[in-house]
C-alpha positions in Angstrom: 0.0 0.0 0.0 1.4 3.4 -1.0 1.1 6.7 0.9 -1.9 7.8 -1.2 -3.7 4.6 -0.7 -3.0 4.8 3.1 -4.5 8.3 3.2 -7.5 7.2 1.3 -8.1 4.3 3.6 -7.8 6.5 6.7 -10.2 8.9 5.2 -12.6 6.1 4.3 -12.4 4.7 7.9 -13.0 8.1 9.5 -16.0 8.6 7.3 -17.4 5.2 8.1 -16.9 5.8 11.8 -18.6 9.2 11.6 -21.6 7.7 9.8 -21.8 4.7 12.2 -21.9 7.1 15.2 -24.5 9.3 13.6 -26.7 6.4 12.6 -26.5 5.0 16.1 -27.4 8.3 17.7 -30.4 8.8 15.5 -31.6 5.2 16.0 -31.4 5.5 19.7 -33.2 8.8 19.7 -36.0 7.4 17.6 -36.3 4.3 19.8 -36.8 6.5 22.9 -39.8 8.2 21.4 -40.8 11.9 21.3 -38.5 12.8 24.2 -35.7 10.6 22.8 -33.1 13.3 22.4 -33.0 14.1 26.1 -32.7 10.4 27.0 -29.8 9.5 24.7 -26.4 9.2 26.4 -23.0 9.4 24.8 -21.9 6.1 26.3 -25.0 4.4 24.7 -24.3 6.0 21.3 -20.7 4.9 21.5 -21.6 1.3 22.5 -24.2 1.0 19.7 -21.7 2.3 17.2 -19.0 0.0 18.5 -16.6 2.8 19.5 -15.3 4.3 22.8 -16.8 7.4 24.3 -13.5 9.1 23.7 -13.7 8.3 20.0 -17.3 9.7 19.9 -15.9 12.9 21.5 -13.3 13.1 18.8 -16.0 13.3 16.2 -18.9 15.2 17.8 -19.3 17.9 20.4 -23.1 17.2 21.0 -25.8 14.7 20.5 -27.6 17.1 18.1 -24.5 17.3 15.9 -24.1 13.5 15.9 -27.8 12.9 15.1 -27.8 15.4 12.2 -24.3 14.5 10.8 -25.4 12.2 8.0 -27.8 14.8 6.7 -25.4 17.7 7.2 -22.6 15.8 5.5 -24.9 15.2 2.5 -25.8 18.8 2.3 -22.1 19.8 2.2 -21.4 17.4 -0.7 -24.1 18.8 -2.9 -21.8 21.3 -4.5 -19.5 18.5 -5.6 -22.5 16.6 -7.0 -23.4 19.6 -9.2 -19.8 20.0 -10.5 -19.8 16.3 -11.5 -22.6 16.9 -14.0 -21.7 17.1 -17.7 -20.2 20.5 -18.5 -22.5 21.3 -21.4 -25.7 20.5 -19.4 -28.0 23.5 -18.9 -27.8 24.8 -15.3 -31.5 24.1 -14.5 -31.1 20.5 -15.7 -27.8 20.1 -13.9 -29.2 21.4 -10.6 -32.3 19.2 -10.8 -30.3 16.1 -11.7 -27.7 16.7 -9.0 -30.3 17.3 -6.3 -32.4 14.2 -7.3 -29.3 11.9 -7.6 -27.9 13.2 -4.3 -31.1 13.2 -2.2 -33.7 11.2 -4.1 -32.1 7.9 -5.1 -32.9 6.3 -1.7 -35.9 7.0 0.4 -34.9 8.6 3.7 -36.1 7.1 7.0 -39.3 9.1 7.5 -39.4 8.5 11.2 -35.8 9.7 11.6 -36.3 12.7 9.3 -39.4 13.7 11.2 -37.5 13.7 14.4 -34.8 15.9 13.0 -37.2 18.3 11.4 -39.7 18.5 14.3 -37.3 18.6 17.3 -36.3 22.3 17.7 -32.7 21.5 18.8 -32.2 19.1 15.9 -33.9 21.3 13.3 -31.5 24.1 14.3 -28.5 21.9 13.9 -29.7 20.8 10.5 -30.5 24.4 9.4 -26.9 25.3 10.4 -25.6 22.6 8.2 -27.6 23.7 5.2 -26.5 27.3 5.7 -22.8 26.1 5.8 -23.4 24.1 2.6 -24.7 27.1 0.7 -21.2 28.6 0.1 -19.7 25.5 -1.6 -22.9 25.1 -3.6 -22.8 28.8 -4.6 -19.1 28.3 -5.7 -20.2 25.3 -7.8 -23.0 27.3 -9.5 -20.6 30.2 -10.2 -18.1 27.8 -11.7 -20.7 26.3 -14.0 -22.0 29.7 -15.3 -18.6 31.3 -15.4 -19.2 34.1 -12.9 -17.4 35.5 -9.9 -19.2 34.6 -6.7 -17.5 37.4 -4.9 -19.3 40.0 -7.0 -22.4 38.1 -8.4 -25.5 37.6 -6.3 -26.9 35.0 -8.6 -25.0 31.9 -7.3 -25.6 32.8 -3.7 -29.4 33.4 -4.2 -29.7 30.2 -6.2 -27.8 28.2 -3.6 -30.0 29.5 -0.8 -33.1 28.8 -2.8 -32.0 25.2 -3.5 -31.2 24.6 0.2 -34.6 26.0 1.1 -36.4 23.9 -1.5 -34.8 20.7 -0.1 -35.8 21.6 3.4 -39.4 22.4 2.3 -39.6 19.1 0.4 -38.4 17.2 3.4 -41.0 18.8 5.6 -43.8 18.2 3.1 -42.8 14.6 2.5 -42.8 13.6 6.2 -46.5 14.7 6.3 -47.5 13.3 2.9 -49.1 10.1 1.8 -46.7 7.2 2.1 -47.1 6.4 -1.6 -45.5 9.6 -2.6 -41.8 9.2 -3.1 -39.4 11.8 -1.6 -37.8 12.1 -5.1 -41.2 13.1 -6.5 -41.7 15.8 -3.8 -38.2 17.0 -4.2 -38.5 17.4 -8.0 -41.7 19.4 -7.6 -40.0 21.7 -5.0 -37.0 22.3 -7.1 -39.2 23.1 -10.1 -40.6 26.1 -8.3 -37.1 27.8 -8.4 -36.2 26.8 -11.9 -35.5 27.5 -14.7 -32.8 29.8 -13.3 -32.7 33.5 -14.3 -30.0 34.8 -16.6 -26.9 35.2 -14.4 -26.3 38.6 -15.9 -29.5 39.9 -14.3 -27.9 40.5 -10.9 
């Protein structure tokens, strides 16, 4: 194994550990019921994830952060998903495809998503993650349209609109008929902010 492979393996292992802790935290909170967040203990999360409490503390500073980590990490990766779309693809199509492929290819856990979106402390943590994700998404939009995000409002407004549409879609989906797929709701939400305006109209 060369140095690059070793780094990749360490990165993969860290990501897997982070995801395992987050999944364990959310599962325990859901199992505890409506007041589950207050009842979840760090030692229980660590034991369920198969790590030590010290390892847990190396990754997360709060239960809220741990529970929302999978969703927050996904939000932060959306910019990379957009940049991976074909270069010649129109922006509105690229955004729709990136969002659907990133969020809509697997149905979220409706119970877990409902807990995150309906528990004030968790909703605040998730909102913080989406806000943090707006900058890399704006940079990705700016790169695709060939504009400077430091001087152009368009990429930032569009990034905020996309993040908002995803949040609204999630909230609508957890209260919708079980036969409606999240991808379907998400596609309808994104359609309300597309097609995008001319980036010169800023």
